[in-house]
N, CA, C, O and the ligand as a Tripos MOL2 file, in Angstrom:
@<TRIPOS>MOLECULE
protein
  277   275    70     0     0
PROTEIN
NO_CHARGES

@<TRIPOS>ATOM
      1 N         118.1930  -75.7010  -52.8220 N.3       1 MET1
      2 CA        117.7130  -74.4260  -53.3660 C.3       1 MET1
      3 C         118.6970  -73.2740  -52.8800 C.2       1 MET1
      4 O         119.2960  -73.2790  -51.8050 O.2       1 MET1
      5 N         118.7520  -72.4310  -53.7110 N.am      2 MET2
      6 CA        119.5820  -71.2530  -53.5150 C.3       2 MET2
      7 C         118.9960  -70.1760  -52.6780 C.2       2 MET2
      8 O         117.7820  -69.9920  -52.7580 O.2       2 MET2
      9 N         119.6770  -69.4810  -51.9270 N.am      3 LYS3
     10 CA        118.9560  -68.3280  -51.2660 C.3       3 LYS3
     11 C         119.5620  -67.2090  -51.8760 C.2       3 LYS3
     12 O         120.7550  -67.1550  -52.1740 O.2       3 LYS3
     13 N         118.6100  -66.1880  -52.0850 N.am      4 LEU4
     14 CA        119.0970  -64.9250  -52.5980 C.3       4 LEU4
     15 C         119.0690  -63.9590  -51.6150 C.2       4 LEU4
     16 O         118.0360  -63.9490  -50.9460 O.2       4 LEU4
     17 N         119.8510  -63.2040  -51.3600 N.am      5 ASP5
     18 CA        120.1640  -62.0030  -50.5810 C.3       5 ASP5
     19 C         119.7290  -60.6740  -51.2130 C.2       5 ASP5
     20 O         120.6390  -60.0140  -51.7170 O.2       5 ASP5
     21 N         118.5690  -60.2080  -51.2630 N.am      6 PHE6
     22 CA        118.0740  -59.1810  -51.9680 C.3       6 PHE6
     23 C         118.6170  -57.8720  -51.4850 C.2       6 PHE6
     24 O         119.0850  -56.9710  -52.1820 O.2       6 PHE6
     25 N         118.4600  -57.9120  -49.9650 N.am      7 SER7
     26 CA        118.7850  -56.7230  -49.3110 C.3       7 SER7
     27 C         120.3210  -56.2320  -49.6810 C.2       7 SER7
     28 O         120.5780  -55.0350  -49.8140 O.2       7 SER7
     29 N         121.3680  -57.3210  -49.8430 N.am      8 GLN8
     30 CA        122.5360  -56.8940  -50.2830 C.3       8 GLN8
     31 C         122.6130  -56.4210  -51.6760 C.2       8 GLN8
     32 O         123.3810  -55.4970  -51.9410 O.2       8 GLN8
     33 N         121.8800  -56.9750  -52.6020 N.am      9 LEU9
     34 CA        121.8390  -56.7230  -53.9120 C.3       9 LEU9
     35 C         121.2960  -55.1750  -54.1450 C.2       9 LEU9
     36 O         121.7370  -54.3710  -54.9660 O.2       9 LEU9
     37 N         120.2910  -54.9910  -53.2620 N.am     10 ASN10
     38 CA        119.7140  -53.5480  -53.4050 C.3      10 ASN10
     39 C         120.8670  -52.6410  -52.8980 C.2      10 ASN10
     40 O         121.1790  -51.6930  -53.6180 O.2      10 ASN10
     41 N         121.4450  -52.8130  -51.8820 N.am     11 LYS11
     42 CA        122.5740  -52.0860  -51.4500 C.3      11 LYS11
     43 C         123.6050  -51.8780  -52.3270 C.2      11 LYS11
     44 O         124.1540  -50.7800  -52.4150 O.2      11 LYS11
     45 N         123.9080  -52.7950  -52.9610 N.am     12 GLN12
     46 CA        125.0640  -52.7340  -54.2560 C.3      12 GLN12
     47 C         124.7470  -51.6430  -55.3450 C.2      12 GLN12
     48 O         125.4350  -50.7020  -55.7390 O.2      12 GLN12
     49 N         123.3360  -52.1140  -55.7490 N.am     13 ALA13
     50 CA        122.8910  -51.2680  -56.7040 C.3      13 ALA13
     51 C         122.6910  -49.9420  -56.4590 C.2      13 ALA13
     52 O         122.8720  -49.1110  -57.3490 O.2      13 ALA13
     53 N         122.2750  -49.5850  -55.1580 N.am     14 LYS14
     54 CA        122.2360  -48.3170  -54.8220 C.3      14 LYS14
     55 C         123.7110  -47.5920  -54.7770 C.2      14 LYS14
     56 O         123.9190  -46.4420  -55.1610 O.2      14 LYS14
     57 N         124.5190  -48.3300  -54.3300 N.am     15 GLN15
     58 CA        125.9680  -47.8930  -54.2290 C.3      15 GLN15
     59 C         126.4750  -47.5650  -55.4890 C.2      15 GLN15
     60 O         127.1670  -46.5470  -55.5080 O.2      15 GLN15
     61 N         126.3050  -48.1980  -56.6210 N.am     16 SER16
     62 CA        126.7860  -48.0540  -57.8310 C.3      16 SER16
     63 C         125.9870  -46.9680  -58.3920 C.2      16 SER16
     64 O         126.4480  -46.2300  -59.2630 O.2      16 SER16
     65 N         124.7230  -46.8370  -57.8910 N.am     17 PHE17
     66 CA        124.0780  -45.6460  -58.6470 C.3      17 PHE17
     67 C         124.7390  -44.2330  -58.1250 C.2      17 PHE17
     68 O         124.8980  -43.2700  -58.8750 O.2      17 PHE17
     69 N         125.0560  -44.2420  -56.9130 N.am     18 SER18
     70 CA        125.7060  -42.9450  -56.3580 C.3      18 SER18
     71 C         127.0220  -42.6790  -56.8920 C.2      18 SER18
     72 O         127.4940  -41.5540  -57.0560 O.2      18 SER18
     73 N         127.7120  -44.0120  -57.2090 N.am     19 ASN19
     74 CA        128.8940  -43.8240  -57.6980 C.3      19 ASN19
     75 C         129.0680  -43.3490  -59.1470 C.2      19 ASN19
     76 O         130.0300  -42.6790  -59.5230 O.2      19 ASN19
     77 N         128.1350  -43.7200  -59.8670 N.am     20 GLN20
     78 CA        127.7180  -43.2790  -61.2480 C.3      20 GLN20
     79 C         127.4630  -41.7750  -61.2180 C.2      20 GLN20
     80 O         127.9060  -41.0330  -62.0950 O.2      20 GLN20
     81 N         126.7980  -41.3830  -60.2740 N.am     21 HIS21
     82 CA        126.2590  -39.9450  -60.0970 C.3      21 HIS21
     83 C         127.5170  -39.0860  -59.7580 C.2      21 HIS21
     84 O         127.6330  -37.9480  -60.2130 O.2      21 HIS21
     85 N         128.3170  -39.5690  -59.0710 N.am     22 ALA22
     86 CA        129.5500  -38.8190  -58.6460 C.3      22 ALA22
     87 C         130.3820  -38.7320  -59.8540 C.2      22 ALA22
     88 O         130.9310  -37.6530  -60.0780 O.2      22 ALA22
     89 N         130.5700  -39.7990  -60.7340 N.am     23 VAL23
     90 CA        131.3600  -39.6110  -61.7860 C.3      23 VAL23
     91 C         130.8740  -38.7860  -62.9380 C.2      23 VAL23
     92 O         131.6210  -38.1810  -63.7070 O.2      23 VAL23
     93 N         129.4380  -38.8110  -63.0060 N.am     24 ILE24
     94 CA        128.8670  -38.0350  -64.0040 C.3      24 ILE24
     95 C         129.1160  -36.4860  -63.5560 C.2      24 ILE24
     96 O         129.3320  -35.6270  -64.4100 O.2      24 ILE24
     97 N         129.0710  -36.1740  -62.1170 N.am     25 LYS25
     98 CA        129.0040  -34.8700  -61.8390 C.3      25 LYS25
     99 C         130.6960  -34.4300  -61.8400 C.2      25 LYS25
    100 O         130.8850  -33.2240  -61.9990 O.2      25 LYS25
    101 N         131.6770  -35.1140  -61.7110 N.am     26 LYS26
    102 CA        132.9140  -34.7470  -62.0390 C.3      26 LYS26
    103 C         133.4690  -34.5140  -63.3970 C.2      26 LYS26
    104 O         134.3420  -33.7000  -63.6980 O.2      26 LYS26
    105 N         132.7070  -35.5200  -64.3410 N.am     27 VAL27
    106 CA        133.2460  -35.0680  -65.7090 C.3      27 VAL27
    107 C         132.4960  -33.9790  -66.4400 C.2      27 VAL27
    108 O         132.8810  -33.4070  -67.4600 O.2      27 VAL27
    109 N         131.2910  -33.7570  -65.7320 N.am     28 MET28
    110 CA        130.5220  -32.5380  -66.2020 C.3      28 MET28
    111 C         131.3040  -31.2530  -65.7790 C.2      28 MET28
    112 O         131.3050  -30.2650  -66.5130 O.2      28 MET28
    113 N         132.0270  -31.2790  -64.4830 N.am     29 GLN29
    114 CA        132.6760  -30.2380  -64.0670 C.3      29 GLN29
    115 C         134.1910  -30.1860  -64.7600 C.2      29 GLN29
    116 O         135.0800  -29.4900  -64.2690 O.2      29 GLN29
    117 N         134.3570  -30.8640  -65.7570 N.am     30 GLY30
    118 CA        135.7090  -31.0470  -66.3010 C.3      30 GLY30
    119 C         136.7810  -31.6070  -65.8250 C.2      30 GLY30
    120 O         137.8960  -31.3810  -66.2950 O.2      30 GLY30
    121 N         136.5220  -32.5520  -64.6500 N.am     31 LYS31
    122 CA        137.6770  -33.2070  -64.0910 C.3      31 LYS31
    123 C         137.8970  -34.4830  -64.6250 C.2      31 LYS31
    124 O         136.9720  -35.0530  -65.2040 O.2      31 LYS31
    125 N         139.0590  -35.0390  -64.5030 N.am     32 VAL32
    126 CA        139.5140  -36.1960  -65.1480 C.3      32 VAL32
    127 C         139.1070  -37.4430  -64.1330 C.2      32 VAL32
    128 O         139.4730  -37.5230  -62.9600 O.2      32 VAL32
    129 N         138.3610  -38.2950  -64.7560 N.am     33 VAL33
    130 CA        137.9300  -39.5270  -63.9760 C.3      33 VAL33
    131 C         138.2210  -40.5680  -64.6400 C.2      33 VAL33
    132 O         137.6490  -40.7260  -65.7180 O.2      33 VAL33
    133 N         139.2040  -41.5770  -64.1700 N.am     34 ALA34
    134 CA        139.8590  -42.5740  -64.8580 C.3      34 ALA34
    135 C         138.8710  -43.9390  -64.8530 C.2      34 ALA34
    136 O         138.2660  -44.3350  -63.8570 O.2      34 ALA34
    137 N         138.8420  -44.5010  -66.0270 N.am     35 CYS35
    138 CA        137.9560  -46.0210  -66.0150 C.3      35 CYS35
    139 C         138.6770  -46.8760  -65.0150 C.2      35 CYS35
    140 O         139.8830  -47.0720  -64.8700 O.2      35 CYS35
    141 N         137.4790  -47.4050  -64.2620 N.am     36 GLU36
    142 CA        138.0880  -48.3510  -63.1410 C.3      36 GLU36
    143 C         138.6930  -49.5490  -63.7550 C.2      36 GLU36
    144 O         139.3990  -50.2340  -63.0150 O.2      36 GLU36
    145 N         138.5400  -49.9160  -64.9710 N.am     37 LYS37
    146 CA        138.9610  -51.1780  -65.6810 C.3      37 LYS37
    147 C         140.3020  -51.0770  -66.4210 C.2      37 LYS37
    148 O         141.2530  -51.8390  -66.2500 O.2      37 LYS37
    149 N         140.2530  -50.0320  -67.2700 N.am     38 CYS38
    150 CA        141.2510  -49.8100  -68.2170 C.3      38 CYS38
    151 C         142.3450  -48.5640  -67.7770 C.2      38 CYS38
    152 O         143.5010  -48.4980  -68.1930 O.2      38 CYS38
    153 N         141.8110  -47.7600  -66.9970 N.am     39 GLY39
    154 CA        142.5010  -46.5470  -66.4770 C.3      39 GLY39
    155 C         142.6390  -45.3510  -67.5170 C.2      39 GLY39
    156 O         143.3270  -44.3520  -67.3080 O.2      39 GLY39
    157 N         141.9390  -45.5700  -68.5950 N.am     40 GLN40
    158 CA        141.6180  -44.4810  -69.4580 C.3      40 GLN40
    159 C         140.7810  -43.2910  -69.0660 C.2      40 GLN40
    160 O         139.8080  -43.6020  -68.3790 O.2      40 GLN40
    161 N         140.9170  -41.9740  -69.3340 N.am     41 PRO41
    162 CA        140.0050  -40.9990  -69.0490 C.3      41 PRO41
    163 C         138.5940  -41.4300  -69.5970 C.2      41 PRO41
    164 O         138.3900  -42.0410  -70.6460 O.2      41 PRO41
    165 N         137.6050  -40.9710  -68.6340 N.am     42 LEU42
    166 CA        136.1580  -41.0290  -69.0560 C.3      42 LEU42
    167 C         135.9400  -39.8170  -69.9310 C.2      42 LEU42
    168 O         136.6090  -38.8300  -69.6260 O.2      42 LEU42
    169 N         135.1850  -39.7200  -70.8870 N.am     43 VAL43
    170 CA        134.7230  -38.6690  -71.6750 C.3      43 VAL43
    171 C         133.2590  -38.5140  -71.7680 C.2      43 VAL43
    172 O         132.5240  -39.4780  -71.5520 O.2      43 VAL43
    173 N         132.8200  -37.4100  -72.0630 N.am     44 LEU44
    174 CA        131.5240  -37.0400  -72.1230 C.3      44 LEU44
    175 C         131.1060  -37.0920  -73.7720 C.2      44 LEU44
    176 O         131.6940  -36.3780  -74.5840 O.2      44 LEU44
    177 N         130.0630  -37.9870  -74.1490 N.am     45 ILE45
    178 CA        129.8760  -38.3020  -75.3020 C.3      45 ILE45
    179 C         128.2450  -37.5020  -75.6870 C.2      45 ILE45
    180 O         127.1440  -37.9680  -75.3920 O.2      45 ILE45
    181 N         128.4550  -36.5050  -76.2450 N.am     46 THR46
    182 CA        127.0960  -35.5390  -76.5900 C.3      46 THR46
    183 C         126.3500  -36.2390  -77.4200 C.2      46 THR46
    184 O         126.8180  -37.1750  -78.0670 O.2      46 THR46
    185 N         125.0510  -35.8460  -77.4960 N.am     47 PRO47
    186 CA        123.7260  -36.2930  -78.5070 C.3      47 PRO47
    187 C         124.4470  -36.0630  -80.0340 C.2      47 PRO47
    188 O         124.2130  -36.7970  -80.9940 O.2      47 PRO47
    189 N         125.2210  -35.0870  -80.0600 N.am     48 GLU48
    190 CA        125.8040  -34.5980  -81.5010 C.3      48 GLU48
    191 C         126.7850  -35.7330  -81.7470 C.2      48 GLU48
    192 O         126.7900  -36.1170  -82.9170 O.2      48 GLU48
    193 N         127.5410  -36.3020  -80.9970 N.am     49 GLN49
    194 CA        128.7320  -37.1910  -81.4060 C.3      49 GLN49
    195 C         128.1090  -38.7770  -81.5510 C.2      49 GLN49
    196 O         128.6150  -39.6090  -82.3040 O.2      49 GLN49
    197 N         126.9800  -39.0250  -80.7360 N.am     50 SER50
    198 CA        126.5260  -40.5160  -80.7950 C.3      50 SER50
    199 C         125.0000  -40.6470  -80.5920 C.2      50 SER50
    200 O         124.5000  -39.8980  -79.7520 O.2      50 SER50
    201 N         124.3290  -41.3650  -81.1500 N.am     51 GLU51
    202 CA        122.9710  -41.8840  -80.7910 C.3      51 GLU51
    203 C         122.8380  -42.3150  -79.3900 C.2      51 GLU51
    204 O         121.7100  -42.3390  -78.8970 O.2      51 GLU51
    205 N         123.8850  -42.6630  -78.6800 N.am     52 GLN52
    206 CA        123.8030  -43.1600  -77.3740 C.3      52 GLN52
    207 C         124.7780  -42.2510  -76.6030 C.2      52 GLN52
    208 O         125.9390  -42.5650  -76.3420 O.2      52 GLN52
    209 N         124.2210  -41.1630  -76.2880 N.am     53 PRO53
    210 CA        125.0540  -40.1150  -75.2990 C.3      53 PRO53
    211 C         125.2300  -40.7170  -73.9790 C.2      53 PRO53
    212 O         124.3740  -41.4540  -73.4910 O.2      53 PRO53
    213 N         126.4240  -40.3910  -73.3390 N.am     54 GLY54
    214 CA        126.7100  -40.9350  -72.0680 C.3      54 GLY54
    215 C         128.1420  -40.4260  -71.7480 C.2      54 GLY54
    216 O         128.7080  -39.4720  -72.2810 O.2      54 GLY54
    217 N         128.6370  -41.2750  -70.7390 N.am     55 ILE55
    218 CA        130.0590  -41.0750  -70.2520 C.3      55 ILE55
    219 C         130.6760  -42.3300  -70.3680 C.2      55 ILE55
    220 O         130.1370  -43.2530  -69.7560 O.2      55 ILE55
    221 N         131.7050  -42.5720  -71.0310 N.am     56 GLY56
    222 CA        132.4100  -43.5640  -71.2450 C.3      56 GLY56
    223 C         133.9260  -43.6710  -71.4270 C.2      56 GLY56
    224 O         134.5190  -42.6540  -71.7860 O.2      56 GLY56
    225 N         134.5200  -44.6500  -71.2450 N.am     57 CYS57
    226 CA        136.0260  -44.4430  -71.7900 C.3      57 CYS57
    227 C         136.0530  -44.9170  -73.3000 C.2      57 CYS57
    228 O         135.1680  -45.5710  -73.8530 O.2      57 CYS57
    229 N         137.2820  -44.4470  -73.8880 N.am     58 ILE58
    230 CA        137.5510  -44.9890  -75.2690 C.3      58 ILE58
    231 C         137.5560  -46.3710  -75.5570 C.2      58 ILE58
    232 O         137.3230  -46.6730  -76.7270 O.2      58 ILE58
    233 N         137.7850  -47.3310  -74.6980 N.am     59 LYS59
    234 CA        137.7210  -48.7880  -74.9070 C.3      59 LYS59
    235 C         136.1900  -49.3230  -74.8540 C.2      59 LYS59
    236 O         135.8260  -50.2330  -75.5980 O.2      59 LYS59
    237 N         135.3920  -48.7510  -74.0050 N.am     60 GLY60
    238 CA        134.0480  -49.0470  -73.9150 C.3      60 GLY60
    239 C         133.8190  -49.9210  -72.8040 C.2      60 GLY60
    240 O         132.7160  -50.4670  -72.7560 O.2      60 GLY60
    241 N         134.7110  -50.1720  -71.8380 N.am     61 CYS61
    242 CA        134.3930  -50.9660  -70.7830 C.3      61 CYS61
    243 C         133.5400  -50.3570  -69.7570 C.2      61 CYS61
    244 O         132.9330  -51.0190  -68.9140 O.2      61 CYS61
    245 N         133.5070  -48.9330  -69.8610 N.am     62 THR62
    246 CA        132.6640  -48.1580  -68.7730 C.3      62 THR62
    247 C         131.8340  -47.3970  -69.4730 C.2      62 THR62
    248 O         132.3080  -46.5880  -70.2710 O.2      62 THR62
    249 N         130.6850  -47.4980  -69.3290 N.am     63 PHE63
    250 CA        129.6110  -46.5650  -70.1130 C.3      63 PHE63
    251 C         128.5330  -46.4210  -69.1650 C.2      63 PHE63
    252 O         127.9360  -47.3550  -68.6300 O.2      63 PHE63
    253 N         128.3130  -45.1460  -68.9860 N.am     64 ILE64
    254 CA        127.0150  -44.6010  -68.2800 C.3      64 ILE64
    255 C         126.1260  -43.7980  -69.0830 C.2      64 ILE64
    256 O         126.4110  -42.6440  -69.4020 O.2      64 ILE64
    257 N         124.9470  -44.4350  -69.4510 N.am     65 SER65
    258 CA        124.2020  -43.6910  -70.5990 C.3      65 SER65
    259 C         123.5320  -42.5380  -69.9820 C.2      65 SER65
    260 O         123.1340  -42.6970  -68.8270 O.2      65 SER65
    261 N         123.3350  -41.3810  -70.5650 N.am     66 LEU66
    262 CA        122.6810  -40.1770  -70.1050 C.3      66 LEU66
    263 C         121.6020  -39.8150  -70.9690 C.2      66 LEU66
    264 O         121.5940  -40.0910  -72.1690 O.2      66 LEU66
    265 N         120.6840  -39.1950  -70.3670 N.am     67 GLU67
    266 CA        119.4260  -38.7560  -71.1000 C.3      67 GLU67
    267 C         119.3950  -37.3430  -71.2810 C.2      67 GLU67
    268 O         119.2530  -36.6910  -70.2470 O.2      67 GLU67
    269 N         119.5080  -36.6380  -72.4890 N.am     68 PHE68
    270 CA        119.5350  -35.3000  -72.6850 C.3      68 PHE68
    271 C         118.2300  -34.7560  -72.9060 C.2      68 PHE68
    272 O         117.5680  -35.2470  -73.8210 O.2      68 PHE68
    273 N         117.7340  -33.8020  -72.2090 N.am     69 ALA69
    274 CA        116.4080  -33.3400  -72.4130 C.3      69 ALA69
    275 C         116.5170  -32.2950  -73.4880 C.2      69 ALA69
    276 O         115.5100  -31.7070  -73.8820 O.2      69 ALA69
    277 ZN        137.7280  -48.4710  -69.7860 Zn       70 ZN70
@<TRIPOS>BOND
     1     1     2 1
     2     2     3 1
     3     3     4 2
     4     3     5 am
     5     5     6 1
     6     6     7 1
     7     7     8 2
     8     7     9 am
     9     9    10 1
    10    10    11 1
    11    11    12 2
    12    11    13 am
    13    13    14 1
    14    14    15 1
    15    15    16 2
    16    15    17 am
    17    17    18 1
    18    18    19 1
    19    19    20 2
    20    19    21 am
    21    21    22 1
    22    22    23 1
    23    23    24 2
    24    23    25 am
    25    25    26 1
    26    26    27 1
    27    27    28 2
    28    27    29 am
    29    29    30 1
    30    30    31 1
    31    31    32 2
    32    31    33 am
    33    33    34 1
    34    34    35 1
    35    35    36 2
    36    35    37 am
    37    37    38 1
    38    38    39 1
    39    39    40 2
    40    39    41 am
    41    41    42 1
    42    42    43 1
    43    43    44 2
    44    43    45 am
    45    45    46 1
    46    46    47 1
    47    47    48 2
    48    47    49 am
    49    49    50 1
    50    50    51 1
    51    51    52 2
    52    51    53 am
    53    53    54 1
    54    54    55 1
    55    55    56 2
    56    55    57 am
    57    57    58 1
    58    58    59 1
    59    59    60 2
    60    59    61 am
    61    61    62 1
    62    62    63 1
    63    63    64 2
    64    63    65 am
    65    65    66 1
    66    66    67 1
    67    67    68 2
    68    67    69 am
    69    69    70 1
    70    70    71 1
    71    71    72 2
    72    71    73 am
    73    73    74 1
    74    74    75 1
    75    75    76 2
    76    75    77 am
    77    77    78 1
    78    78    79 1
    79    79    80 2
    80    79    81 am
    81    81    82 1
    82    82    83 1
    83    83    84 2
    84    83    85 am
    85    85    86 1
    86    86    87 1
    87    87    88 2
    88    87    89 am
    89    89    90 1
    90    90    91 1
    91    91    92 2
    92    91    93 am
    93    93    94 1
    94    94    95 1
    95    95    96 2
    96    95    97 am
    97    97    98 1
    98    98    99 1
    99    99   100 2
   100    99   101 am
   101   101   102 1
   102   102   103 1
   103   103   104 2
   104   103   105 am
   105   105   106 1
   106   106   107 1
   107   107   108 2
   108   107   109 am
   109   109   110 1
   110   110   111 1
   111   111   112 2
   112   111   113 am
   113   113   114 1
   114   114   115 1
   115   115   116 2
   116   115   117 am
   117   117   118 1
   118   118   119 1
   119   119   120 2
   120   119   121 am
   121   121   122 1
   122   122   123 1
   123   123   124 2
   124   123   125 am
   125   125   126 1
   126   126   127 1
   127   127   128 2
   128   127   129 am
   129   129   130 1
   130   130   131 1
   131   131   132 2
   132   131   133 am
   133   133   134 1
   134   134   135 1
   135   135   136 2
   136   135   137 am
   137   137   138 1
   138   138   139 1
   139   139   140 2
   140   139   141 am
   141   141   142 1
   142   142   143 1
   143   143   144 2
   144   143   145 am
   145   145   146 1
   146   146   147 1
   147   147   148 2
   148   147   149 am
   149   149   150 1
   150   150   151 1
   151   151   152 2
   152   151   153 am
   153   153   154 1
   154   154   155 1
   155   155   156 2
   156   155   157 am
   157   157   158 1
   158   158   159 1
   159   159   160 2
   160   159   161 am
   161   161   162 1
   162   162   163 1
   163   163   164 2
   164   163   165 am
   165   165   166 1
   166   166   167 1
   167   167   168 2
   168   167   169 am
   169   169   170 1
   170   170   171 1
   171   171   172 2
   172   171   173 am
   173   173   174 1
   174   174   175 1
   175   175   176 2
   176   175   177 am
   177   177   178 1
   178   178   179 1
   179   179   180 2
   180   179   181 am
   181   181   182 1
   182   182   183 1
   183   183   184 2
   184   183   185 am
   185   185   186 1
   186   186   187 1
   187   187   188 2
   188   187   189 am
   189   189   190 1
   190   190   191 1
   191   191   192 2
   192   191   193 am
   193   193   194 1
   194   194   195 1
   195   195   196 2
   196   195   197 am
   197   197   198 1
   198   198   199 1
   199   199   200 2
   200   199   201 am
   201   201   202 1
   202   202   203 1
   203   203   204 2
   204   203   205 am
   205   205   206 1
   206   206   207 1
   207   207   208 2
   208   207   209 am
   209   209   210 1
   210   210   211 1
   211   211   212 2
   212   211   213 am
   213   213   214 1
   214   214   215 1
   215   215   216 2
   216   215   217 am
   217   217   218 1
   218   218   219 1
   219   219   220 2
   220   219   221 am
   221   221   222 1
   222   222   223 1
   223   223   224 2
   224   223   225 am
   225   225   226 1
   226   226   227 1
   227   227   228 2
   228   227   229 am
   229   229   230 1
   230   230   231 1
   231   231   232 2
   232   231   233 am
   233   233   234 1
   234   234   235 1
   235   235   236 2
   236   235   237 am
   237   237   238 1
   238   238   239 1
   239   239   240 2
   240   239   241 am
   241   241   242 1
   242   242   243 1
   243   243   244 2
   244   243   245 am
   245   245   246 1
   246   246   247 1
   247   247   248 2
   248   247   249 am
   249   249   250 1
   250   250   251 1
   251   251   252 2
   252   251   253 am
   253   253   254 1
   254   254   255 1
   255   255   256 2
   256   255   257 am
   257   257   258 1
   258   258   259 1
   259   259   260 2
   260   259   261 am
   261   261   262 1
   262   262   263 1
   263   263   264 2
   264   263   265 am
   265   265   266 1
   266   266   267 1
   267   267   268 2
   268   267   269 am
   269   269   270 1
   270   270   271 1
   271   271   272 2
   272   271   273 am
   273   273   274 1
   274   274   275 1
   275   275   276 2
@<TRIPOS>SUBSTRUCTURE
     1 MET1         2 RESIDUE 1 A MET
     2 MET2         6 RESIDUE 1 A MET
     3 LYS3        10 RESIDUE 1 A LYS
     4 LEU4        14 RESIDUE 1 A LEU
     5 ASP5        18 RESIDUE 1 A ASP
     6 PHE6        22 RESIDUE 1 A PHE
     7 SER7        26 RESIDUE 1 A SER
     8 GLN8        30 RESIDUE 1 A GLN
     9 LEU9        34 RESIDUE 1 A LEU
    10 ASN10       38 RESIDUE 1 A ASN
    11 LYS11       42 RESIDUE 1 A LYS
    12 GLN12       46 RESIDUE 1 A GLN
    13 ALA13       50 RESIDUE 1 A ALA
    14 LYS14       54 RESIDUE 1 A LYS
    15 GLN15       58 RESIDUE 1 A GLN
    16 SER16       62 RESIDUE 1 A SER
    17 PHE17       66 RESIDUE 1 A PHE
    18 SER18       70 RESIDUE 1 A SER
    19 ASN19       74 RESIDUE 1 A ASN
    20 GLN20       78 RESIDUE 1 A GLN
    21 HIS21       82 RESIDUE 1 A HIS
    22 ALA22       86 RESIDUE 1 A ALA
    23 VAL23       90 RESIDUE 1 A VAL
    24 ILE24       94 RESIDUE 1 A ILE
    25 LYS25       98 RESIDUE 1 A LYS
    26 LYS26      102 RESIDUE 1 A LYS
    27 VAL27      106 RESIDUE 1 A VAL
    28 MET28      110 RESIDUE 1 A MET
    29 GLN29      114 RESIDUE 1 A GLN
    30 GLY30      118 RESIDUE 1 A GLY
    31 LYS31      122 RESIDUE 1 A LYS
    32 VAL32      126 RESIDUE 1 A VAL
    33 VAL33      130 RESIDUE 1 A VAL
    34 ALA34      134 RESIDUE 1 A ALA
    35 CYS35      138 RESIDUE 1 A CYS
    36 GLU36      142 RESIDUE 1 A GLU
    37 LYS37      146 RESIDUE 1 A LYS
    38 CYS38      150 RESIDUE 1 A CYS
    39 GLY39      154 RESIDUE 1 A GLY
    40 GLN40      158 RESIDUE 1 A GLN
    41 PRO41      162 RESIDUE 1 A PRO
    42 LEU42      166 RESIDUE 1 A LEU
    43 VAL43      170 RESIDUE 1 A VAL
    44 LEU44      174 RESIDUE 1 A LEU
    45 ILE45      178 RESIDUE 1 A ILE
    46 THR46      182 RESIDUE 1 A THR
    47 PRO47      186 RESIDUE 1 A PRO
    48 GLU48      190 RESIDUE 1 A GLU
    49 GLN49      194 RESIDUE 1 A GLN
    50 SER50      198 RESIDUE 1 A SER
    51 GLU51      202 RESIDUE 1 A GLU
    52 GLN52      206 RESIDUE 1 A GLN
    53 PRO53      210 RESIDUE 1 A PRO
    54 GLY54      214 RESIDUE 1 A GLY
    55 ILE55      218 RESIDUE 1 A ILE
    56 GLY56      222 RESIDUE 1 A GLY
    57 CYS57      226 RESIDUE 1 A CYS
    58 ILE58      230 RESIDUE 1 A ILE
    59 LYS59      234 RESIDUE 1 A LYS
    60 GLY60      238 RESIDUE 1 A GLY
    61 CYS61      242 RESIDUE 1 A CYS
    62 THR62      246 RESIDUE 1 A THR
    63 PHE63      250 RESIDUE 1 A PHE
    64 ILE64      254 RESIDUE 1 A ILE
    65 SER65      258 RESIDUE 1 A SER
    66 LEU66      262 RESIDUE 1 A LEU
    67 GLU67      266 RESIDUE 1 A GLU
    68 PHE68      270 RESIDUE 1 A PHE
    69 ALA69      274 RESIDUE 1 A ALA
    70 ZN70       277 GROUP 0 **** ****
């Protein structure tokens, strides 16, 4: 039987959430943030540009969906 360590899982999820928040903040401020995987700059995708607005790289390996009120 496998043991799952949920405390570690929650910790990682929390960390990735705060990382995403930091990335969103930087991109909103007009700072260049590179994708962790491909190194391409992350860009803001507005609701006018796509039905799925968010922040992501051109290759799509990083995507953080945003909700625009
Ligand atoms: Zn990428």
